[in-house]
N, C-alpha and C positions, 0 to 999 in steps of 0.2 A: 270319407276319410281314407288316408293311404292304406291303413292296415286292413280295411274292409276289402280292398281290391287285392291285397296280397293273400288273404286267406281263401284260397280256392278249395272248397270242401268236397271231399270224396266220400260218398255214403256206402262204403265197402260192405259193412255188416248187413245192410239191407238185402244183399244178394243171396243171403242164406234163406230168406223167407220169413214170414211173420210168425212161424212156429217158435222162433228164437227170441222174439222181442214183442213189445207193445209200444207203438208210437205214442208220445205224450209230450205236452208242452210244459216248459218250466214255469214255476210260480215265482215271479221276480221278488227281489228284496226291496222293501221300502227304504228310501233315502240311503242308497248304498254309498259306502266309502271304501276306497282301496287302502288296505292295511299293510299288506306285504306283497311283494312281487319279486320274481327271479328273472333278471335280464338274460341269463344264460338259457333258461327254459324258453323264454320268449324268442330267442334267436333261433331255436329249433323250428319255429313256425315262420321265421322271417319277420318277426315283429321287432321294433326298436323301442328304446326307452321313451321316446316321444309317444309312441303308440300306447304304451302302458299308462301314460298320464292323461290320455284323451278321454273325453266324456263318452264317446262312442264305445271305446273299450269297456268302460265301467258299466254302461247300460247293457251291452251284450252279455258280459260275463257275470252279471248279477241276475240274469234271466229276464230282464225287462224289455229287451229288444231282440228280435230274432237274428241269428247269424245267417247272412245270405247263403242260400244253397243247402242249409242244414235241415235235416228231418230228425229231430230229437227222438230218442227211443230209450226205453228201459229194458235191459237184458233179462231174460228168463234163465234161471239155473236152479239147481238143487245143491245138496252138499251134506257132508258129515260134520256136525257141530259137536265138539267134545266127544267124538267117537260114535255118535248116534245120527242115523240118516234122517234128514229133513227134506221132503220133496217139495216143500212150499217156501221157496226163498225168492230170489230175483232181486233186482235193483229197486229197493223201496224208496230211496231218496237220492238216487244218482241217475243222471241222464247222459247218454252218449250223444254228442252233437254231430259227430262225423270225424273224418280224418283229413289231415293236410299232408301232402307229399312234397318233400323238399330235400334236395341233395341226395336222392336215392333212398331216403328214409320215409316211413309213414308214421305219423303221430296222431293218435286218436285224442280228441278233446272231450273230457267229461266234467260235468258239474256235480259236486257233492253238496247236498243240502238244498236241492232245487225244488223241494216240495213233494207231496205225496204222489206216488205212482200207483198203478193197479196192484203192485206187489208190496205196498207199504203196510197193508192190513191195519193194525191198530196204532202204528207209529205215526208221528207227526210229519215225517218227510223232511225235516229240517236238520241242520247241524249247528252246534254251538261254536262261538268264536274260539273258545279255548281248545276244543278238539281240532279245529281247522289249523290253528297255529301250531299245535303239537305235530300234526302230520306234515305240515309245511316244513318245519324245522328238521324233522327226522329225514324227510326225503332229500333236503339239501345236504345233510351230513352223509347220507348213504352215497349220493352222487359224488361228493368230494372224495369219498373213500374208494371210488371206482366200483361200487357194488351195484349190479343191475337193479334198477328200481323205476317205479313210476316217478315222474317229475311233477312238481307243484309249480304251476304258473303264477298263481296269485291267491290271496285271501281277500275277500270282500265282505265287510261287516255291514250291519244294519242296525237301526234303532228298534227293530222288532225284538221280541223276547221269546225264548223257548224255555220250557220247564225241564231242568236237569237237576233234580233234588231241590233246586230253587230256580227262580227266573233269571236267566242269563242272556247276554246278547246273541242273536242269531247271526250266522255268517254263511258264506259259500266258498268252497275250495274248488279251484279249477285245476284238474290233473291231466297229465299227458302220459300216454303209453303207446307202444307199438300195437298192442292189442290188450283188451280187457277180458279175453276169453280165459276161462279158468277150468280147473278139474271138474268143478260142479256143473259146468255147461254140458260136459259129456255124461256125467251121472244122470242128469235130467232126462236125456234121451234114452239111456239104458233103462231107467225106471219106467219110462213110457213104452218100452219095448219097440222103439222106432229105429230099426237097424238102418233103414235107408237115410233117415235124417242124421244118424250117427256117422254114416259113411260120408255124407255131404259135409258135415262139420269137419271131419278129419281131412278131407280133400281141401277144404278152404284153408285150414291152418297150414297144411303141408305146402300148398301153392304159394302162400304169402310169407311164410316164416321158416319153413324147413325145405328149401328147394333142393337140398342134397339127398333127397329120398326119390331118386329117379325111377326106380323099378316099379312095376305095376303089380296089382293084386295083393295078396296077403303079405308078401315080403315088404311091400311099400309101407303098409301100416305098422308092421313089426319094426321097421327102421325108424319110423316116426316115433313110436313109443320109446324105443331105446334112446333116441335123442332127447326126449323129454326127461327121462330118468337121469341121464347124464347131466343135463342142464340143471335139474333140481338138486342133484348131489353137489355140483359145483357152487350153486348159489348158497346152499346151507353151509358149506365149508367156508365161504366168504363171511357169512354171518358169524360163525363160531370164531374165526380168526379175529374179527373186529369187535367181538363182545356185543353183538346186536341181538336183541330179543324181539321177535315179531309179536308175540303176545297172544295171537289168535290164529293158530295154524289150522283152522277148519279147512276142509277141501274146497269150499266156495271162496276161500281167500288165497288159493294156490294158483299161480299163473301157469298157463300151459307153455309159456315161453321161458320159464325159469328166471323171471324178474320178481322183485319184491313188490307185492300188491297189497293194498288195503292196510295202511300204516296207522290206523286210528288208535290201536292199543300198543304200539311199539315203543321201545326204549333201548337203553344200553346198560350193560353191566361192566364197567371198566375193570372190575376185579375178577371177571369171568366166573362169577358165582354160579355154580351149576343149578342151584335152587332158586335163582332169581326169577320172579314172575312179574310181568309188566301189566297184566290185566287183572283188575279186581274181581272179574267174573271167573277167573281160573282158580277156584278155591282148592282144587286137588293138585294143582301144579302140573297138569297134563302138558302144558306148553312152556314149562320152565326152560331156562337157557340150556341146561345140560341135556334135556330130552329132545331138543330140536332135530338132531340128526336121525334119531329113531322115528320121530313123528314124520319126518320127510319121507322115509322109506314106507311107513304105514300108509301115508297118503298116496304114494305111487302104487301100492298094492290095491287101493281103492280104485284108482284110475285104471289099473290093469283089468279089474273086473268090469268096469264100464266099457272097456274096449274089447272085451272077450268075444263079442259077436263078430269082430273083424279080424282077430289075431289068434292063431293057434296057441294053446296053453303052453307048449314047449318054448315058443318064442317069447311069450310073456315072462315065463320064469327066467329065461336066459337074460332078458333085459333087466329084470329086478336084481339078479345076481351081480350085475355090473355096478350097482349103486354103491355098495360099501367100498370096494377098491378105488372107485373114482372119488368118493368123498375123502378117503384117507390120503390119496395122492394130492388132491387139491388143497386139503387143509394144510398139509405139510408145506406145499409150495406157497400158499398165501401167508402162512405164519412166518415163513422164512423171509418173504418179501417185506412184511410189516416190520420184522426185526431189523432188516437192513436199513429201513427208513429211520 
């Protein structure tokens, strides 16, 4: 099929070594049906609307047929969940298929709901149709608003059932992002006290995503951390200006690139209600809309600790101090732009 020839897969993440992941094959969906697709996201990969309608596309992205050149993997990471550190996380139901390079951009392809991985533990590794549709719609809305986000390529449903308070249809969500590396990826290595792997991960991210950090040694890593802090402040300023509620700002859901990652609990509050909570698990309102800017800084402090073997404390503090003025400047600019529209 034409699109199989267009998708030339680059397995960039594998270069980090198997400390960072476990290779795993997807568990395909029975009797898959394409429910939603985004032609604009498809175009990022060089796919056409005809490709989206093809049987080959359906079988590949429902996990029933391998994507040529792909070596699927589940990423390993840790994270702070509701303020408490959990060293045992990782992709329990998500597989990274690899990346596609097109027009100077790199887009990783991941399957959510692709079955149990070694990190799934007691979970079933699947996703429900409702949660996939919710994330698909939310990513479309964020992209339309110009907010950096993962893109949803499609939702594929099945006649299989998963139990979510009751039995509901299973589905798979195909997502695209320049990288799925998160704060928790760095936390995992800090927890393991593996400074060499931490340095290797930092070099990987700098080389591929922060090329404006040309200096070597400690100053290089300090510049990288400051860039992450600035990107995070700008992202959350965009969220606040748009009334977006992420819902689950655990550090394992925070992108090292400053894009909106993991939208399964996300929503919007058009009224900009500071107490609005979009996740039923957030019983204390830790991630309420009005608290997102503070949580963003809290998460950057967690990342600072994870990077402390590479960066002097004075440089970490200096970067963290840049968060608030950058957030305030960006929020004013984005709010003014929205008002002008």
